[in-house]
Structure formats: C-alpha cells, structure tokens
VOBA-1610 file (N, C-alpha, C; in pm, whole numbers, padded with zeros to 5 digits, always signed):
BEGIN
Met-03451+14949-06758Met-03375+14878-06658Met-03243+14831-06720Glu-03135+14859-06650Glu-03003+14822-06699Glu-02976+14674-06673Gln-02929+14603-06776Gln-02899+14461-06763Gln-02758+14443-06707Gln-02747+14358-06604Gln-02617+14332-06542Gln-02539+14232-06627Ala-02409+14258-06644Ala-02324+14167-06720Ala-02307+14037-06643Leu-02313+13926-06715Leu-02298+13795-06654Leu-02149+13761-06642Thr-02117+13686-06539Thr-01979+13646-06520Thr-01945+13533-06615Glu-01818+13511-06632Glu-01771+13405-06721Glu-01708+13292-06643Ser-01736+13286-06513Ser-01677+13181-06430Ser-01777+13133-06325Val-01748+13014-06273Val-01826+12956-06163Val-01726+12917-06055Gln-01759+12948-05930Gln-01670+12914-05819Gln-01741+12813-05729Phe-01676+12699-05705Phe-01729+12593-05620Phe-01655+12594-05487Glu-01728+12576-05378Glu-01671+12574-05244Glu-01661+12429-05197Leu-01542+12390-05152Leu-01519+12252-05108Leu-01470+12251-04964Pro-01497+12141-04892Pro-01457+12135-04752Pro-01308+12114-04728Asp-01234+12075-04832Asp-01091+12054-04813Asp-01016+12068-04945Leu-00884+12089-04933Leu-00800+12110-05050Leu-00790+11983-05135Ala-00790+11866-05073Ala-00781+11741-05148Ala-00903+11725-05239Gly-01021+11756-05188Gly-01142+11750-05269Gly-01137+11851-05383Ala-01085+11969-05355Ala-01072+12071-05459Ala-00979+12023-05570Ala-00871+11957-05531Ala-00777+11904-05631Ala-00843+11796-05717Arg-00923+11710-05654Arg-00993+11606-05731Arg-01093+11667-05829Leu-01168+11768-05785Leu-01262+11834-05876Leu-01187+11904-05989Ala-01078+11971-05956Ala-01000+12039-06059Ala-00949+11941-06164Arg-00903+11824-06120Arg-00855+11722-06216Arg-00967+11677-06308Leu-01088+11665-06254Leu-01202+11626-06336Leu-01230+11731-06444Leu-01221+11857-06407Leu-01259+11965-06499Leu-01148+12008-06593Gln-01022+11990-06555Gln-00909+12045-06630Gln-00895+11998-06774Pro-00929+11879-06811Pro-00907+11845-06951Pro-00979+11938-07049Asp-01092+11995-07005Asp-01174+12077-07096Asp-01183+12224-07056Arg-01127+12260-06940Arg-01151+12395-06887Arg-01027+12454-06822Thr-01028+12584-06809Thr-00928+12654-06729Thr-00979+12652-06586Val-00895+12606-06493Val-00937+12586-06354Val-00833+12650-06261Tyr-00883+12714-06155Tyr-00798+12773-06052Tyr-00842+12719-05916Ile-00746+12692-05829Ile-00774+12647-05692Ile-00714+12750-05597His-00789+12783-05492His-00731+12866-05386His-00800+12832-05254Glu-00733+12867-05146Glu-00786+12843-05011Glu-00810+12975-04940Asp-00909+12974-04854Asp-00935+13087-04766Asp-00969+13026-04630Gly-00871+13024-04543Gly-00890+12958-04414Gly-00902+12808-04434Asp-01009+12750-04381Asp-01031+12606-04391Asp-01112+12566-04513Ile-01142+12658-04601Ile-01228+12631-04717Ile-01145+12641-04844Ala-01168+12546-04935Ala-01100+12547-05064Ala-01201+12586-05172Phe-01153+12653-05274Phe-01238+12697-05384Phe-01180+12650-05517Val-01269+12609-05604Val-01232+12575-05741Val-01310+12671-05831Thr-01238+12748-05909Thr-01301+12841-06002Thr-01270+12793-06143Thr-01371+12787-06226Thr-01352+12745-06364Thr-01421+12843-06458Leu-01359+12863-06571Leu-01414+12954-06671Leu-01519+12881-06754Leu-01623+12953-06790Leu-01727+12898-06877Leu-01688+12917-07023His-01726+12821-07105His-01708+12836-07249His-01823+12919-07304Ser-01805+12980-07418Ser-01910+13064-07476Ser-02016+12982-07549Thr-02000+12852-07555Thr-02097+12769-07628Thr-02228+12756-07551Lys-02335+12746-07625Lys-02468+12734-07566Lys-02476+12605-07484Gly-02530+12616-07365Gly-02549+12500-07280Gly-02428+12460-07198Asp-02321+12538-07204Asp-02199+12500-07131Asp-02221+12497-06980Leu-02297+12591-06926Leu-02322+12591-06783Leu-02393+12463-06741Ala-02491+12420-06818Ala-02563+12296-06786Ala-02469+12176-06790Ile-02381+12171-06889Ile-02284+12061-06900Ile-02193+12060-06778Leu-02143+12177-06739Leu-02055+12189-06623Leu-02126+12143-06496Leu-02247+12193-06473Leu-02318+12159-06350Leu-02354+12011-06343Arg-02385+11950-06456Arg-02413+11806-06457Arg-02288+11726-06421Ala-02173+11767-06473Ala-02048+11698-06443Ala-02015+11711-06294Val-02031+11830-06239Val-02001+11852-06097Val-02103+11779-06011Glu-02228+11777-06052Glu-02332+11705-05978Glu-02298+11556-05967Ser-02256+11496-06076Ser-02215+11355-06074Ser-02096+11334-05982Trp-02002+11426-05986Trp-01884+11418-05901Trp-01922+11428-05754Val-02012+11520-05720Val-02058+11537-05581Val-02120+11407-05531Ala-02200+11341-05613Ala-02261+11214-05574Ala-02155+11106-05553Arg-02058+11097-05644Arg-01950+10997-05630Arg-01866+11021-05506Glu-01846+11148-05472Glu-01766+11184-05355Glu-01844+11174-05224Ser-01973+11145-05232Ser-02061+11135-05115Ser-02063+11264-05034Leu-02058+11377-05102Leu-02059+11507-05034Leu-02201+11555-05003Cys-02298+11504-05074Cys-02439+11541-05061Cys-02468+11678-05123Ala-02388+11780-05092Ala-02413+11913-05147Ala-02287+12000-05136Ile-02273+12091-05231Ile-02167+12192-05223Ile-02227+12325-05267Arg-02166+12432-05220Arg-02209+12566-05263Arg-02130+12607-05385Phe-02195+12688-05468Phe-02123+12750-05579Phe-02176+12889-05602Glu-02090+12972-05661Glu-02126+13111-05689Glu-02125+13134-05839Leu-02231+13196-05885Leu-02246+13231-06025Leu-02316+13367-06032Asp-02260+13458-06108Asp-02317+13593-06123Asp-02342+13660-05987Ser-02246+13647-05896Ser-02251+13708-05763Ser-02367+13658-05677Arg-02417+13539-05709Arg-02523+13477-05629Arg-02475+13340-05584Asp-02512+13302-05462Asp-02476+13171-05409Asp-02589+13071-05434Tyr-02549+12948-05469Tyr-02641+12839-05493Tyr-02588+12714-05424Val-02675+12614-05407Val-02634+12486-05353Val-02666+12379-05456Leu-02566+12297-05485Leu-02582+12186-05578Leu-02588+12059-05494Gln-02701+11988-05499Gln-02720+11867-05420Gln-02718+11746-05511Ala-02658+11637-05461Ala-02656+11512-05536Ala-02617+11398-05444Gly-02686+11287-05455Gly-02653+11170-05375Gly-02683+11193-05228Ser-02619+11113-05144Ser-02638+11126-05000Ser-02501+11137-04933Ala-02502+11191-04815Ala-02377+11214-04743Ala-02325+11084-04683Asp-02195+11067-04688Asp-02126+10959-04617Asp-02040+11029-04514Trp-02090+11039-04391Trp-02024+11118-04288Trp-01890+11061-04246Thr-01862+10937-04281Thr-01731+10881-04249Thr-01622+10937-04340Cys-01663+10998-04452Cys-01567+11053-04549Cys-01538+11201-04526Val-01616+11266-04442Val-01603+11411-04424Val-01476+11442-04346Pro-01392+11533-04398Pro-01271+11569-04325Pro-01305+11656-04205Phe-01245+11626-04093Phe-01266+11705-03973Phe-01135+11771-03933Ala-01145+11889-03877Ala-01025+11958-03830Ala-00968+11882-03711Val-00839+11871-03706Val-00772+11803-03596Val-00753+11902-03482Ala-00792+11863-03364Ala-00777+11951-03246Ala-00629+11972-03217Ala-00594+12094-03185Ala-00453+12126-03157Ala-00414+12090-03017
//
C-alpha cells in the first residue's frame, strides 16, 4: 500500500475576516501565516514546523483562542481531510451576521 504524503500546513475556516486577522496575529510570532477569503468565509493557513508535537501545540493554541472568542467550534483542514475543533461555548451575540441589502 502506497503511503500518502502529509501536508505541511493547516487551514482554519473562520466566519469573518476580522476573526481571521485576530487568529493570524496570535499565530504569526512563531509561524508563517496566510489569510484569504472565498465569498463570505475567511481562511487562515499556517505552515507546520518539522518539530515533533508541533501539530498538537498549534491545535491547543487555536483551541484556547476559539474558547476566548466564544466561537464554540471552527473547521480546519489537514491532509485533505476536514475536522472540527470545539472549545468553550457559543456567544451568539458575538457572531457576525450578513447585513441585508
């Protein structure tokens, strides 16, 4: 069986660009980070370090951030698979809503 090569990045999906910018600021001191938008969704992509346990360190940092932001959960992609990272509880008063035109 052929082993699939693992990716060297993780992509997080955020409900708005402002949240993506806040997450990027959290991660940037130690990582290479890219932000982009696709429609109403913002993405933060960060490169993984080659050190053992780096993915766990990254996910713990993002998990703490998700709880502080009261997002409850965000999706992320790793190795072409989608996952959900849950932390804390949702504060629905903080959720950005699209403004009706």
